[in-house]
C-alpha positions in Angstrom: 0.0 0.0 0.0 1.3 3.5 -0.9 -0.3 6.5 0.7 -1.1 9.5 -1.5 -2.6 12.5 0.4 -1.8 16.2 -0.4 0.8 17.8 1.7 0.1 15.9 4.9 2.9 14.0 6.5 2.8 10.3 7.2 4.9 7.2 8.1 5.3 4.1 5.9 7.0 1.0 7.5 8.5 -1.9 5.5 9.3 -4.8 7.9 10.1 -8.5 7.8 13.1 -10.8 8.1 16.4 -10.6 6.4 16.5 -11.5 2.7 12.8 -10.5 2.3 13.4 -7.5 0.0 12.9 -4.7 2.5 15.8 -2.5 1.3 14.8 -3.2 -2.3 11.3 -2.0 -1.6 12.6 1.1 0.2 14.8 1.9 -2.8 11.9 1.5 -5.2 9.7 3.9 -3.3 12.4 6.5 -2.9 13.3 6.3 -6.6 9.6 6.8 -7.4 9.7 9.9 -5.2 12.8 11.2 -7.1 11.1 10.6 -10.4 8.1 12.6 -9.1 10.7 15.4 -8.5 10.3 15.4 -4.8 13.2 16.3 -2.6 14.5 13.1 -0.9 17.0 12.5 1.9 18.1 9.0 2.8 19.7 7.8 6.0 21.5 4.7 7.1 23.2 3.7 10.4 27.0 4.0 10.5 27.2 0.5 12.0 26.0 -1.1 8.7 29.2 -1.3 6.6 28.3 -4.7 4.9 28.2 -3.5 1.3 29.0 0.2 0.9 29.8 3.0 3.4 27.5 5.6 1.9 24.8 3.6 0.1 21.7 1.6 0.8 22.4 -1.7 -0.9 19.8 -4.5 -1.3 20.8 -8.2 -1.4 19.9 -8.0 -5.1 22.6 -5.3 -5.5 20.2 -2.3 -6.0 21.9 0.8 -4.6 20.9 4.3 -3.5 23.1 7.1 -2.0 22.5 7.6 1.7 23.8 9.8 4.5 25.5 7.8 7.3 24.5 8.7 10.8 25.4 7.4 14.2 22.0 8.0 15.8 18.5 8.9 14.9 18.8 12.4 16.4 21.2 13.3 13.6 18.4 13.0 11.1 16.8 16.2 12.5 20.1 18.1 12.6 21.0 17.1 9.0 17.6 17.6 7.5 17.1 20.2 4.7 13.9 22.0 5.4 13.0 21.6 1.7 13.1 17.8 2.0 9.7 16.2 1.3 10.6 12.5 1.6 12.8 10.9 4.3 14.0 7.3 3.9 15.6 5.3 6.7 17.1 1.9 6.3 18.0 -0.7 8.9 15.8 1.1 11.5 16.3 -1.6 14.0 19.8 -0.3 14.6 18.6 3.1 15.7 16.8 2.3 19.0 13.8 4.0 20.5 14.9 7.6 19.6 13.8 6.9 16.0 10.1 6.7 17.1 10.1 10.4 18.2 12.1 11.5 15.2 9.8 9.8 12.8 6.8 11.3 14.5 8.2 14.8 14.4 9.0 14.4 10.7 5.5 13.2 9.9 3.9 15.9 12.0 5.9 18.5 10.1 4.5 17.3 6.8 7.3 14.9 5.6 6.7 11.5 4.0 8.7 9.1 6.1 9.6 5.7 4.7 11.3 3.3 7.2 12.6 -0.2 6.6 13.9 -2.7 9.2 13.6 -6.1 10.9 10.5 -6.5 13.0 11.9 -9.5 15.0 15.3 -10.4 16.4 17.3 -13.6 16.4 15.2 -15.0 19.2 12.0 -14.2 17.4 11.1 -11.4 19.8 9.8 -8.0 18.7 12.8 -5.9 17.6 12.4 -2.4 19.0 11.7 0.3 17.8 9.7 -1.5 15.0 6.6 -2.4 17.1 6.3 1.3 18.2 6.8 2.5 14.6 4.2 0.0 13.3 1.7 1.5 15.8 2.3 5.0 14.5 2.4 4.2 10.8 -0.3 5.1 8.2 0.9 2.3 5.9 2.6 -1.1 6.7 4.2 -3.6 4.3 5.1 -7.0 5.8 7.7 -8.6 3.6 8.4 -12.4 3.7 11.4 -14.3 2.6 11.8 -17.9 1.5 12.8 -20.5 4.1 16.1 -22.0 3.1 15.1 -25.3 4.8 11.7 -26.1 3.3 10.8 -23.3 0.8 7.8 -22.0 2.7 7.2 -18.3 3.4 9.7 -17.2 6.0 9.1 -14.6 8.7 12.1 -15.2 10.9 15.8 -14.3 10.7 17.9 -17.3 11.8 21.3 -16.4 13.3 24.0 -19.0 12.5 26.9 -17.6 14.6 27.2 -17.9 18.4 26.6 -14.6 20.2 24.3 -13.3 22.9 24.5 -9.7 21.5 21.3 -8.3 20.2 23.0 -6.7 17.2 25.5 -8.7 15.2 26.0 -7.1 11.7 26.2 -9.6 8.9 24.5 -11.1 5.9 24.7 -14.5 4.1 26.7 -17.0 6.0 25.7 -15.4 9.4 22.0 -15.3 8.9 19.3 -17.1 6.9 15.6 -16.9 6.5 13.4 -19.5 8.2 9.7 -20.2 8.4 7.8 -20.6 11.6 8.3 -24.4 11.7 12.1 -24.4 10.8 13.0 -21.4 13.0 15.2 -22.2 16.1 15.4 -19.2 18.4 19.1 -18.2 19.0 21.7 -20.4 17.3 20.7 -23.7 15.8 22.1 -26.6 17.7 23.6 -28.3 14.7 25.4 -25.0 13.8 26.7 -24.7 17.3 28.2 -28.1 17.2 29.9 -27.3 13.9 31.5 -24.3 15.5 32.5 -26.2 18.6 34.3 -29.0 16.9 37.5 -27.2 16.0 37.8 -26.0 19.6 37.3 -29.6 20.9 40.0 -30.9 18.5 42.4 -28.2 19.8 41.9 -29.4 23.4 42.6 -33.1 22.6 
């Protein structure tokens, strides 16, 4: 769903697991806004250096220039007052501050398009996405394909051992899983594969 409504501001949220096309959809909407000759500013978190330092890059290699920021508050300080559309990728890296920033932007008449994970590696709601979803005028829930069985996947499966909430990575560190195949945390079989070299080293 794409909202079209005069000069009123609003929030659009694109959510789902990794490999579901969230960044690709964000790029598509922002490019449409550019074609419509709207002033667009795009932001991405500094922590996300997987593909390019100053671009949003989808897993399908679509790219769009972006401003790199350390925190959501920088969006307001860097915003050009003439900007009509604000895009934010990897919103789950920004924390709860993004909720207030997005609300301020929408209240001031900006179209705000946000993409990010809605659940973490344990299958829990990934803040600030639940709060952003409750504020949004339009929501797109993207699904990936489960690598185990081919069914629609709504989970992001972590494959590396870590208790940290945020571990930046892509293919090889994460994969998409459906409800049935998802194992919260790190799959046991993957853990054993990682553990074997250490066990050999001790013997």
